[in-house]
KOLKOL-790554 format. One record per residue: residue number from 0; residue in one letter; x, y, z of N, C-alpha, C in turn. Coordinates in nm, 2 decimals, always signed. Layout:
! residues N
R  num  residu     n.X     n.Y     n.Z    ca.X    ca.Y    ca.Z     c.X     c.Y     c.Z
R  NUM       a       X       Y       Z       X       Y       Z       X       Y       Z
...
//
This chain:
! residues 114
R  num  residu     n.X     n.Y     n.Z    ca.X    ca.Y    ca.Z     c.X     c.Y     c.Z
R    0       x   +2.96   -8.40   +2.03   +2.88   -8.44   +1.96   +2.94   -8.36   +1.84
R    1       x   +2.94   -8.40   +1.69   +2.99   -8.39   +1.61   +2.88   -8.36   +1.48
R    2       x   +2.89   -8.23   +1.43   +2.80   -8.23   +1.29   +2.84   -8.27   +1.18
R    3       x   +2.81   -8.31   +1.05   +2.82   -8.30   +0.96   +2.72   -8.23   +0.87
R    4       x   +2.70   -8.10   +0.78   +2.61   -8.05   +0.72   +2.59   -8.04   +0.57
R    5       x   +2.46   -8.11   +0.52   +2.48   -8.12   +0.38   +2.51   -8.00   +0.29
R    6       x   +2.50   -8.04   +0.19   +2.55   -7.91   +0.07   +2.41   -7.80   +0.06
R    7       x   +2.28   -7.85   +0.10   +2.18   -7.74   +0.14   +2.18   -7.66   +0.23
R    8       x   +2.31   -7.62   +0.31   +2.30   -7.51   +0.45   +2.44   -7.49   +0.42
R    9       x   +2.45   -7.37   +0.45   +2.58   -7.28   +0.42   +2.71   -7.33   +0.51
R   10       x   +2.78   -7.36   +0.47   +2.94   -7.39   +0.51   +2.99   -7.23   +0.64
R   11       x   +2.90   -7.13   +0.63   +2.90   -7.09   +0.73   +2.84   -7.10   +0.85
R   12       x   +2.76   -7.17   +0.86   +2.70   -7.27   +0.97   +2.83   -7.33   +1.08
R   13       x   +2.91   -7.43   +0.96   +3.02   -7.52   +1.06   +3.11   -7.41   +1.07
R   14       x   +3.14   -7.29   +1.00   +3.26   -7.20   +1.10   +3.20   -7.18   +1.25
R   15       x   +3.11   -7.12   +1.20   +3.04   -7.05   +1.32   +3.05   -7.16   +1.46
R   16       x   +3.00   -7.31   +1.41   +2.99   -7.39   +1.55   +3.13   -7.41   +1.56
R   17       x   +3.21   -7.42   +1.47   +3.39   -7.40   +1.54   +3.42   -7.29   +1.62
R   18       x   +3.41   -7.20   +1.56   +3.46   -7.05   +1.69   +3.37   -7.10   +1.78
R   19       x   +3.25   -7.16   +1.84   +3.20   -7.19   +1.96   +3.25   -7.33   +2.02
R   20       x   +3.35   -7.41   +1.94   +3.41   -7.52   +2.00   +3.37   -7.62   +2.00
R   21       x   +3.27   -7.68   +1.87   +3.17   -7.75   +1.85   +3.24   -7.86   +1.69
R   22       x   +3.25   -7.94   +1.69   +3.33   -8.02   +1.58   +3.22   -8.02   +1.47
R   23       x   +3.25   -7.94   +1.37   +3.15   -7.96   +1.26   +3.22   -7.92   +1.12
R   24       x   +3.13   -7.98   +1.04   +3.23   -7.98   +0.89   +3.08   -8.01   +0.80
R   25       x   +3.09   -7.91   +0.69   +3.01   -7.89   +0.59   +3.09   -8.00   +0.46
R   26       x   +2.92   -8.02   +0.41   +2.97   -8.13   +0.31   +3.06   -8.02   +0.15
R   27       x   +2.98   -7.90   +0.17   +3.09   -7.80   +0.09   +3.25   -7.80   +0.13
R   28       x   +3.26   -7.78   +0.24   +3.40   -7.80   +0.28   +3.48   -7.91   +0.21
R   29       x   +3.42   -8.00   +0.23   +3.53   -8.12   +0.23   +3.50   -8.19   +0.09
R   30       x   +3.43   -8.10   -0.02   +3.43   -8.13   -0.13   +3.33   -8.19   -0.18
R   31       x   +3.24   -8.26   -0.10   +3.14   -8.32   -0.12   +2.99   -8.29   -0.14
R   32       x   +3.00   -8.24   -0.27   +2.90   -8.18   -0.35   +2.83   -8.24   -0.42
R   33       x   +2.70   -8.26   -0.47   +2.67   -8.35   -0.56   +2.66   -8.43   -0.56
R   34       x   +2.64   -8.52   -0.42   +2.68   -8.67   -0.42   +2.49   -8.69   -0.36
R   35       x   +2.47   -8.80   -0.36   +2.32   -8.84   -0.38   +2.28   -8.82   -0.24
R   36       x   +2.18   -8.82   -0.12   +2.14   -8.80   -0.05   +2.17   -8.94   +0.06
R   37       x   +2.19   -9.07   -0.01   +2.26   -9.19   +0.06   +2.40   -9.16   +0.08
R   38       x   +2.49   -9.15   -0.01   +2.61   -9.12   +0.00   +2.64   -8.99   +0.09
R   39       x   +2.57   -8.87   +0.06   +2.59   -8.79   +0.19   +2.58   -8.84   +0.34
R   40       x   +2.48   -8.89   +0.37   +2.44   -9.01   +0.50   +2.57   -9.09   +0.49
R   41       x   +2.60   -9.17   +0.40   +2.74   -9.19   +0.45   +2.82   -9.17   +0.47
R   42       x   +2.90   -9.05   +0.41   +3.00   -8.94   +0.44   +2.99   -8.95   +0.58
R   43       x   +2.86   -8.87   +0.64   +2.85   -8.84   +0.76   +2.90   -8.90   +0.87
R   44       x   +2.82   -9.04   +0.84   +2.84   -9.17   +0.89   +3.01   -9.23   +0.94
R   45       x   +3.12   -9.20   +0.80   +3.21   -9.23   +0.84   +3.29   -9.14   +0.94
R   46       x   +3.29   -9.08   +0.93   +3.35   -8.94   +0.98   +3.25   -8.91   +1.12
R   47       x   +3.17   -9.00   +1.16   +3.13   -9.00   +1.28   +3.07   -8.87   +1.30
R   48       x   +3.00   -8.81   +1.20   +2.92   -8.68   +1.20   +2.78   -8.69   +1.16
R   49       x   +2.69   -8.62   +1.27   +2.56   -8.67   +1.29   +2.51   -8.53   +1.16
R   50       x   +2.43   -8.59   +1.06   +2.42   -8.52   +0.96   +2.29   -8.43   +0.96
R   51       x   +2.31   -8.33   +0.96   +2.20   -8.19   +0.96   +2.16   -8.17   +0.80
R   52       x   +2.06   -8.15   +0.79   +1.98   -8.14   +0.63   +1.89   -8.03   +0.68
R   53       x   +1.83   -8.00   +0.57   +1.63   -7.94   +0.56   +1.61   -8.05   +0.46
R   54       x   +1.66   -8.11   +0.39   +1.55   -8.22   +0.31   +1.50   -8.31   +0.43
R   55       x   +1.41   -8.28   +0.46   +1.29   -8.38   +0.55   +1.28   -8.47   +0.47
R   56       x   +1.23   -8.47   +0.37   +1.13   -8.59   +0.33   +1.24   -8.69   +0.24
R   57       x   +1.32   -8.65   +0.21   +1.42   -8.75   +0.15   +1.47   -8.84   +0.26
R   58       x   +1.57   -8.76   +0.41   +1.61   -8.84   +0.49   +1.50   -8.91   +0.59
R   59       x   +1.39   -8.85   +0.60   +1.31   -8.97   +0.67   +1.31   -9.08   +0.61
R   60       x   +1.28   -9.12   +0.45   +1.28   -9.21   +0.36   +1.39   -9.29   +0.46
R   61       x   +1.53   -9.20   +0.38   +1.69   -9.29   +0.43   +1.68   -9.37   +0.60
R   62       x   +1.63   -9.29   +0.66   +1.62   -9.31   +0.82   +1.55   -9.46   +0.84
R   63       x   +1.46   -9.44   +0.78   +1.34   -9.61   +0.78   +1.42   -9.71   +0.69
R   64       x   +1.53   -9.67   +0.58   +1.57   -9.78   +0.50   +1.69   -9.83   +0.59
R   65       x   +1.75   -9.73   +0.67   +1.88   -9.78   +0.76   +1.82   -9.84   +0.88
R   66       x   +1.71   -9.82   +0.94   +1.68   -9.93   +0.98   +1.64  -10.06   +0.93
R   67       x   +1.57  -10.09   +0.85   +1.58  -10.22   +0.81   +1.66  -10.24   +0.74
R   68       x   +1.82  -10.22   +0.71   +1.89  -10.21   +0.66   +2.00  -10.29   +0.76
R   69       x   +1.96  -10.23   +0.90   +2.07  -10.22   +0.95   +2.18  -10.20   +0.94
R   70       x   +2.20  -10.07   +0.89   +2.32   -9.97   +0.84   +2.27   -9.85   +0.90
R   71       x   +2.35   -9.85   +1.06   +2.36   -9.74   +1.16   +2.46   -9.64   +1.06
R   72       x   +2.41   -9.54   +1.11   +2.48   -9.44   +1.08   +2.50   -9.35   +1.23
R   73       x   +2.53   -9.19   +1.20   +2.57   -9.13   +1.31   +2.46   -9.05   +1.39
R   74       x   +2.33   -9.04   +1.31   +2.23   -8.96   +1.34   +2.18   -8.88   +1.21
R   75       x   +2.04   -8.82   +1.24   +2.02   -8.70   +1.15   +1.98   -8.62   +1.25
R   76       x   +1.99   -8.49   +1.21   +1.87   -8.41   +1.21   +1.85   -8.32   +1.16
R   77       x   +1.72   -8.29   +1.13   +1.60   -8.25   +1.01   +1.60   -8.09   +1.05
R   78       x   +1.62   -8.02   +0.97   +1.56   -7.83   +0.99   +1.43   -7.83   +0.97
R   79       x   +1.34   -7.79   +0.99   +1.25   -7.73   +0.94   +1.23   -7.68   +0.82
R   80       x   +1.14   -7.65   +0.73   +1.12   -7.58   +0.60   +1.15   -7.47   +0.64
R   81       x   +1.10   -7.42   +0.79   +1.08   -7.26   +0.82   +1.21   -7.19   +0.80
R   82       x   +1.37   -7.29   +0.82   +1.47   -7.23   +0.86   +1.49   -7.24   +0.73
R   83       x   +1.53   -7.17   +0.71   +1.63   -7.15   +0.56   +1.79   -7.17   +0.54
R   84       x   +1.81   -7.24   +0.48   +2.00   -7.28   +0.46   +2.08   -7.18   +0.49
R   85       x   +2.07   -7.06   +0.43   +2.13   -6.93   +0.48   +2.14   -6.87   +0.60
R   86       x   +2.00   -6.91   +0.73   +2.02   -6.85   +0.85   +2.16   -6.93   +0.93
R   87       x   +2.20   -6.84   +0.92   +2.36   -6.91   +0.98   +2.30   -6.89   +1.09
R   88       x   +2.29   -6.80   +1.21   +2.26   -6.77   +1.34   +2.19   -6.84   +1.37
R   89       x   +2.08   -6.88   +1.32   +1.98   -6.94   +1.40   +1.95   -7.11   +1.39
R   90       x   +2.02   -7.16   +1.29   +2.08   -7.22   +1.26   +2.17   -7.33   +1.37
R   91       x   +2.30   -7.24   +1.38   +2.43   -7.25   +1.48   +2.35   -7.21   +1.61
R   92       x   +2.31   -7.13   +1.65   +2.22   -7.14   +1.78   +2.11   -7.26   +1.82
R   93       x   +2.06   -7.31   +1.74   +2.00   -7.45   +1.76   +2.06   -7.59   +1.76
R   94       x   +2.17   -7.58   +1.69   +2.23   -7.68   +1.67   +2.35   -7.68   +1.82
R   95       x   +2.37   -7.53   +1.84   +2.44   -7.55   +1.96   +2.36   -7.58   +2.10
R   96       x   +2.25   -7.59   +2.12   +2.15   -7.64   +2.21   +2.16   -7.79   +2.20
R   97       x   +2.17   -7.83   +2.07   +2.19   -7.94   +2.05   +2.26   -8.07   +2.07
R   98       x   +2.40   -7.98   +2.07   +2.54   -8.03   +2.13   +2.52   -8.02   +2.25
R   99       x   +2.45   -7.95   +2.31   +2.50   -7.94   +2.49   +2.38   -8.04   +2.52
R  100       x   +2.27   -8.07   +2.48   +2.18   -8.16   +2.52   +2.21   -8.26   +2.52
R  101       x   +2.28   -8.30   +2.41   +2.35   -8.45   +2.34   +2.50   -8.47   +2.34
R  102       x   +2.55   -8.42   +2.43   +2.73   -8.37   +2.42   +2.80   -8.54   +2.39
R  103       x   +2.74   -8.66   +2.38   +2.82   -8.76   +2.32   +2.74   -8.81   +2.21
R  104       x   +2.63   -8.72   +2.15   +2.62   -8.73   +1.99   +2.49   -8.86   +2.01
R  105       x   +2.41   -8.86   +1.89   +2.26   -8.93   +1.88   +2.28   -9.08   +1.89
R  106       x   +2.22   -9.12   +1.92   +2.25   -9.26   +1.86   +2.24   -9.33   +1.71
R  107       x   +2.26   -9.47   +1.69   +2.30   -9.51   +1.57   +2.16   -9.47   +1.49
R  108       x   +2.08   -9.47   +1.52   +1.95   -9.46   +1.44   +1.85   -9.36   +1.46
R  109       x   +1.89   -9.26   +1.52   +1.84   -9.15   +1.63   +1.81   -9.05   +1.48
R  110       x   +1.68   -8.97   +1.52   +1.62   -8.89   +1.41   +1.60   -8.76   +1.47
R  111       x   +1.63   -8.64   +1.48   +1.57   -8.56   +1.57   +1.55   -8.43   +1.45
R  112       x   +1.44   -8.36   +1.50   +1.37   -8.21   +1.47   +1.45   -8.12   +1.50
R  113       x   +1.50   -8.01   +1.46   +1.51   -7.90   +1.50   +1.39   -7.80   +1.54
//
């Protein structure tokens, strides 16, 4: 499984995941900041990464639109609002569990709540 963290999550989460042998990149690391949510989802899909975000409200709508438009992505993982974007260890631990549970990644239209 590969993760693409949007800009509201600390790039330190991606660093921690890579140290654990998990493929992860942050929008901040790739310079993809200030892109629209739709553009972030497209970037994640291009690199085959499951998009990870705290922006639940917007990405639920984008997931529904993707289904209606038949525009697959590599999955979306939604962090609950109770998880702050700077909670590096907690988010990295939760994503590590997801990577172990779904080693082949999520489906093209899947949405998962942490």
